[in-house]
PDB file of N, CA, C and O in Angstrom:
ATOM      1  N   UNK A   1       2.648  -1.858   3.158  1.00  0.00           N
ATOM      2  CA  UNK A   1       2.388  -2.236   4.519  1.00  0.00           C
ATOM      3  C   UNK A   1       3.598  -2.880   5.154  1.00  0.00           C
ATOM      4  O   UNK A   1       4.693  -2.846   4.592  1.00  0.00           O
ATOM      5  N   UNK A   2       3.412  -3.457   6.301  1.00  0.00           N
ATOM      6  CA  UNK A   2       4.490  -4.110   7.011  1.00  0.00           C
ATOM      7  C   UNK A   2       5.569  -3.132   7.429  1.00  0.00           C
ATOM      8  O   UNK A   2       5.318  -1.934   7.561  1.00  0.00           O
ATOM      9  N   UNK A   3       6.765  -3.644   7.637  1.00  0.00           N
ATOM     10  CA  UNK A   3       7.881  -2.807   8.060  1.00  0.00           C
ATOM     11  C   UNK A   3       8.241  -1.735   7.049  1.00  0.00           C
ATOM     12  O   UNK A   3       8.795  -0.696   7.408  1.00  0.00           O
ATOM     13  N   UNK A   4       7.928  -1.984   5.788  1.00  0.00           N
ATOM     14  CA  UNK A   4       8.223  -1.006   4.738  1.00  0.00           C
ATOM     15  C   UNK A   4       7.495   0.302   5.005  1.00  0.00           C
ATOM     16  O   UNK A   4       7.970   1.366   4.609  1.00  0.00           O
ATOM     17  N   UNK A   5       6.357   0.235   5.666  1.00  0.00           N
ATOM     18  CA  UNK A   5       5.570   1.442   5.913  1.00  0.00           C
ATOM     19  C   UNK A   5       6.301   2.434   6.809  1.00  0.00           C
ATOM     20  O   UNK A   5       5.959   3.616   6.832  1.00  0.00           O
ATOM     21  N   UNK A   6       7.300   1.967   7.544  1.00  0.00           N
ATOM     22  CA  UNK A   6       8.071   2.882   8.395  1.00  0.00           C
ATOM     23  C   UNK A   6       8.896   3.877   7.584  1.00  0.00           C
ATOM     24  O   UNK A   6       9.290   4.922   8.102  1.00  0.00           O
ATOM     25  N   UNK A   7       9.158   3.562   6.323  1.00  0.00           N
ATOM     26  CA  UNK A   7       9.932   4.468   5.472  1.00  0.00           C
ATOM     27  C   UNK A   7       9.153   5.743   5.187  1.00  0.00           C
ATOM     28  O   UNK A   7       9.741   6.767   4.837  1.00  0.00           O
ATOM     29  N   UNK A   8       7.844   5.688   5.331  1.00  0.00           N
ATOM     30  CA  UNK A   8       7.006   6.870   5.160  1.00  0.00           C
ATOM     31  C   UNK A   8       7.186   7.534   3.813  1.00  0.00           C
ATOM     32  O   UNK A   8       7.193   6.877   2.772  1.00  0.00           O
ATOM     33  N   UNK A   9       7.333   8.853   3.849  1.00  0.00           N
ATOM     34  CA  UNK A   9       7.450   9.640   2.633  1.00  0.00           C
ATOM     35  C   UNK A   9       8.678   9.319   1.807  1.00  0.00           C
ATOM     36  O   UNK A   9       8.693   9.566   0.601  1.00  0.00           O
ATOM     37  N   UNK A  10       9.718   8.768   2.441  1.00  0.00           N
ATOM     38  CA  UNK A  10      10.923   8.409   1.691  1.00  0.00           C
ATOM     39  C   UNK A  10      10.619   7.360   0.637  1.00  0.00           C
ATOM     40  O   UNK A  10      11.271   7.323  -0.407  1.00  0.00           O
ATOM     41  N   UNK A  11       9.655   6.523   0.893  1.00  0.00           N
ATOM     42  CA  UNK A  11       9.248   5.518  -0.080  1.00  0.00           C
ATOM     43  C   UNK A  11       8.012   5.966  -0.851  1.00  0.00           C
ATOM     44  O   UNK A  11       7.927   5.774  -2.064  1.00  0.00           O
ATOM     45  N   UNK A  12       7.071   6.552  -0.159  1.00  0.00           N
ATOM     46  CA  UNK A  12       5.796   6.904  -0.779  1.00  0.00           C
ATOM     47  C   UNK A  12       5.951   7.965  -1.869  1.00  0.00           C
ATOM     48  O   UNK A  12       5.356   7.838  -2.940  1.00  0.00           O
ATOM     49  N   UNK A  13       6.725   8.988  -1.617  1.00  0.00           N
ATOM     50  CA  UNK A  13       6.858  10.072  -2.605  1.00  0.00           C
ATOM     51  C   UNK A  13       7.433   9.597  -3.934  1.00  0.00           C
ATOM     52  O   UNK A  13       6.886   9.963  -4.974  1.00  0.00           O
ATOM     53  N   UNK A  14       8.510   8.796  -3.963  1.00  0.00           N
ATOM     54  CA  UNK A  14       8.988   8.296  -5.258  1.00  0.00           C
ATOM     55  C   UNK A  14       7.971   7.399  -5.966  1.00  0.00           C
ATOM     56  O   UNK A  14       7.884   7.415  -7.194  1.00  0.00           O
ATOM     57  N   UNK A  15       7.211   6.626  -5.211  1.00  0.00           N
ATOM     58  CA  UNK A  15       6.192   5.771  -5.826  1.00  0.00           C
ATOM     59  C   UNK A  15       5.099   6.633  -6.456  1.00  0.00           C
ATOM     60  O   UNK A  15       4.644   6.348  -7.564  1.00  0.00           O
ATOM     61  N   UNK A  16       4.683   7.671  -5.762  1.00  0.00           N
ATOM     62  CA  UNK A  16       3.677   8.586  -6.315  1.00  0.00           C
ATOM     63  C   UNK A  16       4.213   9.252  -7.579  1.00  0.00           C
ATOM     64  O   UNK A  16       3.496   9.363  -8.573  1.00  0.00           O
ATOM     65  N   UNK A  17       5.463   9.692  -7.546  1.00  0.00           N
ATOM     66  CA  UNK A  17       6.062  10.311  -8.733  1.00  0.00           C
ATOM     67  C   UNK A  17       6.106   9.333  -9.895  1.00  0.00           C
ATOM     68  O   UNK A  17       5.834   9.709 -11.035  1.00  0.00           O
ATOM     69  N   UNK A  18       6.446   8.086  -9.616  1.00  0.00           N
ATOM     70  CA  UNK A  18       6.491   7.061 -10.657  1.00  0.00           C
ATOM     71  C   UNK A  18       5.104   6.862 -11.265  1.00  0.00           C
ATOM     72  O   UNK A  18       4.953   6.809 -12.485  1.00  0.00           O
ATOM     73  N   UNK A  19       4.103   6.753 -10.406  1.00  0.00           N
ATOM     74  CA  UNK A  19       2.735   6.597 -10.908  1.00  0.00           C
ATOM     75  C   UNK A  19       2.320   7.784 -11.768  1.00  0.00           C
ATOM     76  O   UNK A  19       1.698   7.615 -12.816  1.00  0.00           O
ATOM     77  N   UNK A  20       2.666   8.974 -11.321  1.00  0.00           N
ATOM     78  CA  UNK A  20       2.315  10.170 -12.089  1.00  0.00           C
ATOM     79  C   UNK A  20       2.969  10.150 -13.467  1.00  0.00           C
ATOM     80  O   UNK A  20       2.375  10.600 -14.447  1.00  0.00           O
ATOM     81  N   UNK A  21       4.192   9.629 -13.541  1.00  0.00           N
ATOM     82  CA  UNK A  21       4.932   9.612 -14.803  1.00  0.00           C
ATOM     83  C   UNK A  21       4.484   8.501 -15.751  1.00  0.00           C
ATOM     84  O   UNK A  21       4.537   8.673 -16.969  1.00  0.00           O
ATOM     85  N   UNK A  22       4.043   7.365 -15.210  1.00  0.00           N
ATOM     86  CA  UNK A  22       3.823   6.195 -16.051  1.00  0.00           C
ATOM     87  C   UNK A  22       2.391   5.663 -16.060  1.00  0.00           C
ATOM     88  O   UNK A  22       2.141   4.568 -16.566  1.00  0.00           O
ATOM     89  N   UNK A  23       1.459   6.420 -15.511  1.00  0.00           N
ATOM     90  CA  UNK A  23       0.060   5.993 -15.501  1.00  0.00           C
ATOM     91  C   UNK A  23      -0.770   6.998 -16.288  1.00  0.00           C
ATOM     92  O   UNK A  23      -0.562   8.207 -16.186  1.00  0.00           O
ATOM     93  N   UNK A  24      -1.701   6.492 -17.063  1.00  0.00           N
ATOM     94  CA  UNK A  24      -2.586   7.382 -17.801  1.00  0.00           C
ATOM     95  C   UNK A  24      -3.372   8.236 -16.823  1.00  0.00           C
ATOM     96  O   UNK A  24      -3.899   7.719 -15.838  1.00  0.00           O
ATOM     97  N   UNK A  25      -3.460   9.544 -17.079  1.00  0.00           N
ATOM     98  CA  UNK A  25      -4.162  10.447 -16.155  1.00  0.00           C
ATOM     99  C   UNK A  25      -5.585   9.997 -15.833  1.00  0.00           C
ATOM    100  O   UNK A  25      -6.038  10.149 -14.699  1.00  0.00           O
ATOM    101  N   UNK A  26      -6.290   9.451 -16.810  1.00  0.00           N
ATOM    102  CA  UNK A  26      -7.662   9.010 -16.574  1.00  0.00           C
ATOM    103  C   UNK A  26      -7.710   7.892 -15.527  1.00  0.00           C
ATOM    104  O   UNK A  26      -8.649   7.824 -14.734  1.00  0.00           O
ATOM    105  N   UNK A  27      -6.709   7.028 -15.526  1.00  0.00           N
ATOM    106  CA  UNK A  27      -6.662   5.943 -14.545  1.00  0.00           C
ATOM    107  C   UNK A  27      -6.067   6.418 -13.223  1.00  0.00           C
ATOM    108  O   UNK A  27      -6.472   5.950 -12.159  1.00  0.00           O
ATOM    109  N   UNK A  28      -5.125   7.331 -13.279  1.00  0.00           N
ATOM    110  CA  UNK A  28      -4.413   7.790 -12.087  1.00  0.00           C
ATOM    111  C   UNK A  28      -5.306   8.610 -11.163  1.00  0.00           C
ATOM    112  O   UNK A  28      -5.102   8.613  -9.949  1.00  0.00           O
ATOM    113  N   UNK A  29      -6.288   9.302 -11.723  1.00  0.00           N
ATOM    114  CA  UNK A  29      -7.099  10.220 -10.914  1.00  0.00           C
ATOM    115  C   UNK A  29      -7.870   9.514  -9.800  1.00  0.00           C
ATOM    116  O   UNK A  29      -8.218  10.147  -8.803  1.00  0.00           O
ATOM    117  N   UNK A  30      -8.140   8.228  -9.948  1.00  0.00           N
ATOM    118  CA  UNK A  30      -8.910   7.493  -8.943  1.00  0.00           C
ATOM    119  C   UNK A  30      -8.035   6.649  -8.011  1.00  0.00           C
ATOM    120  O   UNK A  30      -8.547   5.851  -7.226  1.00  0.00           O
ATOM    121  N   UNK A  31      -6.718   6.830  -8.101  1.00  0.00           N
ATOM    122  CA  UNK A  31      -5.796   6.038  -7.281  1.00  0.00           C
ATOM    123  C   UNK A  31      -5.236   6.906  -6.167  1.00  0.00           C
ATOM    124  O   UNK A  31      -4.712   7.992  -6.413  1.00  0.00           O
ATOM    125  N   UNK A  32      -5.352   6.414  -4.936  1.00  0.00           N
ATOM    126  CA  UNK A  32      -4.774   7.109  -3.781  1.00  0.00           C
ATOM    127  C   UNK A  32      -3.859   6.138  -3.046  1.00  0.00           C
ATOM    128  O   UNK A  32      -4.230   4.990  -2.800  1.00  0.00           O
ATOM    129  N   UNK A  33      -2.683   6.595  -2.702  1.00  0.00           N
ATOM    130  CA  UNK A  33      -1.742   5.776  -1.938  1.00  0.00           C
ATOM    131  C   UNK A  33      -1.620   6.335  -0.531  1.00  0.00           C
ATOM    132  O   UNK A  33      -1.572   7.548  -0.326  1.00  0.00           O
ATOM    133  N   UNK A  34      -1.573   5.430   0.428  1.00  0.00           N
ATOM    134  CA  UNK A  34      -1.460   5.826   1.831  1.00  0.00           C
ATOM    135  C   UNK A  34      -0.478   4.901   2.534  1.00  0.00           C
ATOM    136  O   UNK A  34      -0.300   3.750   2.135  1.00  0.00           O
ATOM    137  N   UNK A  35       0.149   5.407   3.571  1.00  0.00           N
ATOM    138  CA  UNK A  35       1.008   4.580   4.404  1.00  0.00           C
ATOM    139  C   UNK A  35       0.111   3.632   5.204  1.00  0.00           C
ATOM    140  O   UNK A  35      -0.900   4.051   5.768  1.00  0.00           O
ATOM    141  N   UNK A  36       0.488   2.360   5.247  1.00  0.00           N
ATOM    142  CA  UNK A  36      -0.301   1.375   5.985  1.00  0.00           C
ATOM    143  C   UNK A  36      -0.350   1.725   7.461  1.00  0.00           C
ATOM    144  O   UNK A  36       0.662   2.104   8.051  1.00  0.00           O
ATOM    145  N   UNK A  37      -1.509   1.601   8.046  1.00  0.00           N
ATOM    146  CA  UNK A  37      -1.664   1.887   9.470  1.00  0.00           C
ATOM    147  C   UNK A  37      -1.401   0.661  10.329  1.00  0.00           C
ATOM    148  O   UNK A  37      -1.152   0.791  11.528  1.00  0.00           O
ATOM    149  N   UNK A  38      -1.451  -0.522   9.739  1.00  0.00           N
ATOM    150  CA  UNK A  38      -1.265  -1.750  10.510  1.00  0.00           C
ATOM    151  C   UNK A  38       0.208  -2.089  10.724  1.00  0.00           C
ATOM    152  O   UNK A  38       0.532  -2.919  11.573  1.00  0.00           O
ATOM    153  N   UNK A  39       1.089  -1.466   9.974  1.00  0.00           N
ATOM    154  CA  UNK A  39       2.537  -1.664  10.048  1.00  0.00           C
ATOM    155  C   UNK A  39       2.886  -3.150  10.062  1.00  0.00           C
ATOM    156  O   UNK A  39       2.485  -3.872   9.149  1.00  0.00           O
ATOM    157  N   UNK A  40       3.614  -3.628  11.060  1.00  0.00           N
ATOM    158  CA  UNK A  40       4.089  -5.013  11.067  1.00  0.00           C
ATOM    159  C   UNK A  40       2.978  -6.036  11.256  1.00  0.00           C
ATOM    160  O   UNK A  40       3.196  -7.225  11.023  1.00  0.00           O
ATOM    161  N   UNK A  41       1.804  -5.605  11.668  1.00  0.00           N
ATOM    162  CA  UNK A  41       0.691  -6.536  11.848  1.00  0.00           C
ATOM    163  C   UNK A  41      -0.053  -6.813  10.542  1.00  0.00           C
ATOM    164  O   UNK A  41      -0.924  -7.683  10.510  1.00  0.00           O
ATOM    165  N   UNK A  42       0.267  -6.101   9.479  1.00  0.00           N
ATOM    166  CA  UNK A  42      -0.472  -6.225   8.225  1.00  0.00           C
ATOM    167  C   UNK A  42      -0.438  -7.649   7.682  1.00  0.00           C
ATOM    168  O   UNK A  42      -1.483  -8.194   7.326  1.00  0.00           O
ATOM    169  N   UNK A  43       0.730  -8.253   7.613  1.00  0.00           N
ATOM    170  CA  UNK A  43       0.842  -9.610   7.077  1.00  0.00           C
ATOM    171  C   UNK A  43       0.106 -10.626   7.925  1.00  0.00           C
ATOM    172  O   UNK A  43      -0.588 -11.496   7.399  1.00  0.00           O
ATOM    173  N   UNK A  44       0.254 -10.521   9.226  1.00  0.00           N
ATOM    174  CA  UNK A  44      -0.404 -11.452  10.145  1.00  0.00           C
ATOM    175  C   UNK A  44      -1.924 -11.339  10.045  1.00  0.00           C
ATOM    176  O   UNK A  44      -2.622 -12.351   9.987  1.00  0.00           O
ATOM    177  N   UNK A  45      -2.428 -10.125  10.027  1.00  0.00           N
ATOM    178  CA  UNK A  45      -3.878  -9.932   9.933  1.00  0.00           C
ATOM    179  C   UNK A  45      -4.418 -10.372   8.576  1.00  0.00           C
ATOM    180  O   UNK A  45      -5.524 -10.905   8.484  1.00  0.00           O
ATOM    181  N   UNK A  46      -3.640 -10.147   7.531  1.00  0.00           N
ATOM    182  CA  UNK A  46      -4.051 -10.608   6.205  1.00  0.00           C
ATOM    183  C   UNK A  46      -4.116 -12.125   6.133  1.00  0.00           C
ATOM    184  O   UNK A  46      -5.046 -12.687   5.554  1.00  0.00           O
ATOM    185  N   UNK A  47      -3.120 -12.792   6.726  1.00  0.00           N
ATOM    186  CA  UNK A  47      -3.123 -14.255   6.749  1.00  0.00           C
ATOM    187  C   UNK A  47      -4.300 -14.782   7.565  1.00  0.00           C
ATOM    188  O   UNK A  47      -4.935 -15.763   7.177  1.00  0.00           O
ATOM    189  N   UNK A  48      -4.589 -14.139   8.685  1.00  0.00           N
ATOM    190  CA  UNK A  48      -5.723 -14.557   9.511  1.00  0.00           C
ATOM    191  C   UNK A  48      -7.034 -14.378   8.753  1.00  0.00           C
ATOM    192  O   UNK A  48      -7.918 -15.232   8.828  1.00  0.00           O
ATOM    193  N   UNK A  49      -7.162 -13.279   8.028  1.00  0.00           N
ATOM    194  CA  UNK A  49      -8.382 -13.038   7.250  1.00  0.00           C
ATOM    195  C   UNK A  49      -8.553 -14.106   6.176  1.00  0.00           C
ATOM    196  O   UNK A  49      -9.664 -14.586   5.949  1.00  0.00           O
ATOM    197  N   UNK A  50      -7.454 -14.480   5.513  1.00  0.00           N
ATOM    198  CA  UNK A  50      -7.519 -15.536   4.497  1.00  0.00           C
ATOM    199  C   UNK A  50      -7.951 -16.861   5.118  1.00  0.00           C
ATOM    200  O   UNK A  50      -8.775 -17.583   4.557  1.00  0.00           O
ATOM    201  N   UNK A  51      -7.387 -17.170   6.277  1.00  0.00           N
ATOM    202  CA  UNK A  51      -7.735 -18.421   6.955  1.00  0.00           C
ATOM    203  C   UNK A  51      -9.211 -18.435   7.338  1.00  0.00           C
ATOM    204  O   UNK A  51      -9.884 -19.452   7.171  1.00  0.00           O
ATOM    205  N   UNK A  52      -9.714 -17.324   7.845  1.00  0.00           N
ATOM    206  CA  UNK A  52     -11.120 -17.256   8.248  1.00  0.00           C
ATOM    207  C   UNK A  52     -12.064 -17.393   7.060  1.00  0.00           C
ATOM    208  O   UNK A  52     -13.156 -17.945   7.194  1.00  0.00           O
ATOM    209  N   UNK A  53     -11.650 -16.894   5.899  1.00  0.00           N
ATOM    210  CA  UNK A  53     -12.493 -17.015   4.707  1.00  0.00           C
ATOM    211  C   UNK A  53     -12.617 -18.461   4.253  1.00  0.00           C
ATOM    212  O   UNK A  53     -13.611 -18.833   3.629  1.00  0.00           O
ATOM    213  N   UNK A  54     -11.625 -19.272   4.559  1.00  0.00           N
ATOM    214  CA  UNK A  54     -11.616 -20.664   4.098  1.00  0.00           C
ATOM    215  C   UNK A  54     -12.290 -21.616   5.077  1.00  0.00           C
ATOM    216  O   UNK A  54     -12.487 -22.790   4.767  1.00  0.00           O
ATOM    217  N   UNK A  55     -12.642 -21.115   6.255  1.00  0.00           N
ATOM    218  CA  UNK A  55     -13.268 -21.979   7.271  1.00  0.00           C
ATOM    219  C   UNK A  55     -14.761 -22.005   7.070  1.00  0.00           C
ATOM    220  O   UNK A  55     -15.472 -22.673   7.820  1.00  0.00           O
TER     221      UNK A  55
END
C-alpha cells in the first residue's frame, strides 16, 4: 500500500515470483496479492481505524 503501490507490476510481479519460489504450494494456493487501492491514504486510514478501535 501507500506510495509503493504506484510501482504496480514492477514491484508486484517479482514479489509473486518470490512467493511462488519459496512458499509451499498448499499454502500459496490461497494467497492473492493485489495493488492497494487506497494508495497514499492507506497509512492514514489504518491509523484512524486503530484509533477508533481504542475509543
